[in-house]
N, C-alpha and C positions, 0 to 999 in steps of 0.2 A: 713890351719893354725889352725882354731878351734879345728879340731879333733887331731892334734898333740899336741896342748896345753893342751887339756884336758887329753890326754895320759901322758904328762909329769907331769901334777898335781897329777894325781892318783899315779903315782910311786913314787913321792916325798913324798907324805903323808904316803904311806905304809912303806917307809924305814926311817922313822923319828927316831924312839927311840926304836927298838926292835918290835916283834911281838904284845906283849901285848898292848903297848903304841899305836902302829899303829893302832890297831883295834879300840880302843876308840877314838883316834883322827880322824881316818877316818869316823867312824859313826857320830861323832859330826859335822865334816866338810860337810858331805852330809845334815844332818839336816839343817844346816844353808843356805847350797846351794839351798835347797827346798823353804826356806822361801824367800831368796833373788830372786830366780828364779820367784816365785809367785809375788813378788812386782814388778821386772822388767817387767813381763807380763802385768800387770795392767797399768804400766806407759806407756808402749808401745801402749797398746790399746787406752788410753786416748789421746796420742800424735797423733796417726795415724787418729782418728775419729774426732779430734777437732782442729788441727792445718791445715795451708795452706800447708806446706810442711813437713807433718809429717813423711814420711819415711826417708828423709835427717836428720831431727832433731833427730829421734830415732837411725838411724845408727851412726850419731855424737855422741850422748850420749854414746851409746855402746862403740865405740872406745875410748872415753875419759875415761870412767869408767875403762875399763880393762887396758889401758895404764898406768892410775894413780895407780891402785892397784898393778899392777906388777913391775912398777918403785920403788914404795914405799917399796914393799916387798924386791926387789933386793938390795935397799940401805941400809935398816935396817939390813938385815943378815950380812952385813960386819962387824957390830960393836957391835953384842950383842952375848950372849951365847946361848946355845941350847935350854934352857927352855923358853927364850923370844922368840926365833925363832918359837917356836911352837904356842904361842899366835899371833905373827904376820901373821903366815900363816892362822890361823882360821880367823883372822879378814879381811885379804885382799882376800884371795882366797876363803873363805868361805861366805863372806857377799858381797862384792863389785863385784868381778867378775861375780857371778851368776845374779846381776842385769843387767849387760851388755847382757849376754847370754839370758836372758828373752826377752830384748828388740829385739835382732836380729832374734831369732827363730820365734816370733810372725810376725814380719815384712816380714820375707822370705816366711813364708807360705801364707800370705795375697797377696804378690806380684805374686807368681806362680799361686795361685787360681783365682785371677782376670784377669791375662794376657793370661792364656792358659785354653782352653776349652777341646777339644777331647784329647790333649796329656798332660793332666794335671798330671796324675799318672806317665807317664814316666818322665816328667820334674822333679817331686818330687824325683824320684828315682835317676836320674842322679845328680841333685844339692847336695841332701843329701848325696850322696855316696862320696863326698869329704871329709867327716868326716872320713870314713874308710880309703879312700887313704892317708889322711894326717897322721894318726896314724901308717898306714903300711910302707909308703916310708920313712918318717922321723924317725922311730924307730931307725935304726942304727945310723943316724946322731945325735939323742938325746943321744943315748948310749955313743957316742964319745965325746959329749960335757960334759956329767956328769963324764966321766972318766978322761978327760983331765983338765976341768975347775971345779970349784965349781958350785954346782947345781943352786944357785941363779944368777950366771952370765949367764946361759943358758936362763933365762927369757927374757933378753934384745933382743935376737934374734927375738922374736916374736912381739915386740911392733911396730916398724915401719911398716912391711908389713901389719900386722892386721890392724892398723888404716888407712893406705893409702887405703887398699882395701875397707874398709867400707865406707869411705868418697866418693871414686870413685863410689861405687854401689849406695849410696844415691844420689849423683849428677846426675847419669844417669836417676834415677827413678822420678826425679823432672821435672815437666812440664814448669814452668817459673822459669828459672834458675837465672834470674836477682834479684828475690826475696829473694834468699838465704842469702844475706849479710845484710838483714835489721833485727834489733833485735827485732822489735814490733810484729813479727808473734806469738811469744809465748802468747801475750795477748789475741789473739783469743780464746785460751782455755776457759778463764774466760767469755769473751763477748758471746760465742756461748752458754755457760751453762745458763747465764742470760736470753738470748733470749728465749732459749727453755722453761725456767721456766716460763716466761711471757706469752708465747704462750699457755702453759698447763694450767695456771690459768684462762686465758682468755676463754678457751674453756669449763671449768668446773666452772664457776663463779656462784655457787649455794651454798655459804658458809652460808648465811642467808636467810632463807626462812619463810613463814608464815606457822605455824602449823595448825591454825584453826581461823576462823572468827566468833566469838560469837556476834550476834546481838539481842539476847533476854535480856541480862543483862546489859543495858545502859539506863540512863534516857534521858529526852529530851534535856538537855544541855550538854550532853555528846555525844562524837562519839562512833563509834563501838570499842569494846575492842579487840584489836589485840594481840595475843599470839604468841610471836616470838620464833623461834627455830634456836639457834646458832649451826649449824651442825659442824663447824669447831672446837669450843672450846669443845663441848660435846664428840668428839672423840680424843681430843688431847692426853689424858692420854694413849689410846691405841695406837697412832701413835708413841708417844715417847718410848714405850716399844719395839715395833716392828720395829722401824727405823733402828737401826743397822744390824738386820738380812736383812732387805730389802735391805739396801744399800750395804751389802756384797754380797748378791745374785745377784743383779743387776751388781755389780763391776766385778764379775767373771762369769757371765751368768749362774749362778746356777739356775735360773728359767727354764732352758732348762730340769730340771729333770721332770717337769710335763709331757713332751713329753716321752711316754713309751719306744719309741726306743732309745731316748738319754739317758733314765736312765739305760736301759740294757747295752747301750754302754759304759756309765761311769763307772758302776761297772766291766764291762769287761776289760777296760782300766786300772783302778786302780789295779785290780788283776794281770794284766800282768806287771806292772810296779814292783809290789811286787816281782813276779817271777824273773824278770830280775836282780834286786838288790840282791836278796838273792842268785841267782846262782854266780853272780860276788864275793859276800862275800865268798861263799864256795870254789871258785877256788882260790882266793888268800890265804885262810887258808890252802888248800891243799898244794899250792906251798910252803908257809912258813914252814909247818910241815914235809915236806919231805926234807927241806933243798935245794931245788931247786931254788936258787936265782941267780942273775946275768944274765947270758945268756938265762936261761929259762924263766925268767920273761920278757925279751925283745922279746924272740921267741913267747910267748904267746900272747902279744900285736900285733906282727906282723901277726901271723895267724888269730887272732881275727879281725884285720883290714881287712885282705883279705875276710873273710866271711861277715863281715859287708858290704863291697863294694858289693860283689856279691848279698847279700840278697836284698840290696836296688834296684839294677838295675833290677834283675830277677822280684822282686814283682811290680815294676813299669810297666813293660811290661805287665805282666799277668793281672794287673788290668785295663790296657788300652783294651786288647782284650776281657777280660771277666770281665764286669762291676759287675756281681754278684758273683764274686769269692773273694774279699777281706775279707768278714767277715768268710767265711769257711777257707780260706787259713791262717788267722790270729789265728784261733782256733787251728789249727794243729800245728802252731809255738809255741803257749802257752803249748800244750801238750808235744812237744819235749823238752821245758824248764823243765817241771817236770820230764821227763824221764832222761835228762842229769843230774838234781840234784841228782837223786839217783845214776846214773852211776858214778859221781865224787867222792861219798862217799864210792862206792864198789870198783872201780878200782883206785889204788893210785900209779900208775906207770907214769913215765914222758911221755911216748907215749900216754897213755889213756888221760891225761890232755890235751895235745896238740890236739888230735883229737877231744876231747869234745869242746875245746875252739874255733875251727873252726866251729863246728855246733852251737855254742852259739852265735858267730859272725853273722852266717847266719840268726838265728832266731831274733836276736836283730834287724839287718837291715830290715828284713821284718816287724817287729812290729813297728818300727819307721817310716816306709814309709807307711804302710796302715792305721795307725791311722788317720792322717789328711784327708785322701782320703775317709774313711768311714764317718767322720763328714760332709764332702761336699755332699756326696750321700744322706745322711738323711736330711740335712737341706736345700741344695741348696747353690749356689753361693752367693745369696744375703745376706744369714746370715753366710758368711764365717767367720767373725770376731768374732761372738758369738760362733760358733763351735770350732774355734781355741782357744779361751780363756778358754771355758770349758774343751777342752782336755788338755791343758797344766796345768790348774789348778789341774786335776785329778793327772797328772805326777808328779807335785811338791809335792803332798800329799804322793805319792808313795815313793819319795826320802826322805822325811822327816821321814817316820816311817818304810821303808822297811829294812834298815841295823838293826835297833833295834829289829824288829820281827826276822830277821834271827839270830842275836846274841842270843836272848833268846830261840829260838828253837834249836839252836846248843848246848847251854849249857844244856838245858833240855833232849835232846836226849843223850848226852854224859853222864849226871848223870845216866839216865835210864840204859844204856848199861853197865856202870860200875857196877851197882846194880845187874843186871842179871849174869854178869860174877862172881861177888863175891858169889852169891847164888849158881851157877853151881859149 
């Protein structure tokens, strides 16, 4: 359901108001989706770690946010013109939906990592391949709904099954199901934070200490002169400056950068996200520039979904049998992304674009499957939450900046080629 819904959103944004407008709007929506995804990830992390039934709460919030945004968008589209429709899409699909996506992606990864040990990689491949299957199988159905109905009416198809599925999954993951219907469990977030703060301060209760005891400089009627050093207030100005940075680092587990392996992995993940988004940008531009809209667009998403599904399953099986292979195999996938980016710009036929879309789907599925597996290999199961938070934060940054970098490079290369042609 989530895969088909994402496919529908991408096509609707691309077909908004011509090629030029769709590129700007698509880039801005992806920028907002990255920010919303990042915020939703942090909310999910706090809920899972600090509430009694965190998985159910996060899943319920995800279903509620997505259902609310989609229903609002579909309702407003019936009565406003095209200019206002663009703003409604940006606000609902670019901000509210990504909050829910950040909630569910984090929880799904933690559930798999905690409940499966030896077959963890295979389960990640099988579960996440549902995104590829949904985008693949439901592409003809979405094409039919968009052709026969107005596109905003097709949104309503996904609300009920999406919300019911998430609530059922969260209910099955809850140990004490009787506690689900008590509203006071949300208060445990604040209580747990206060308790942890008190314990932390009690362990390090050394704010005020004696700096020196001077027994020479006092008279008979005076006691010893004590020079007190207030450690807390003497360093308060430094803490006030660094507090926002430390809070942000702890929020998204950015302190893992101190680990050399995680630092290299974070750079690798960020670069891979750039490559994926830039390749998707180039494929969309080639389809639009060749005038291959309609059936070719749906065929592209169909083939991409097949490759995405196969890539996730194959990589999950490989990572299980060969635990040392994920890093090397991921490097090969990113190398193929660079080769495909060059191929799309060189071969501008319908057949070449569809062939490269299958390879792109295969590499994309492999990349998305192997990233959480590598973080667990480096940090271990006990720190799975920190690893997932760090990985998804990198991916959100890639979404925010990837399309803008792709647009800049595309315009720069286009100007350079035109200048060379004029000179020749």
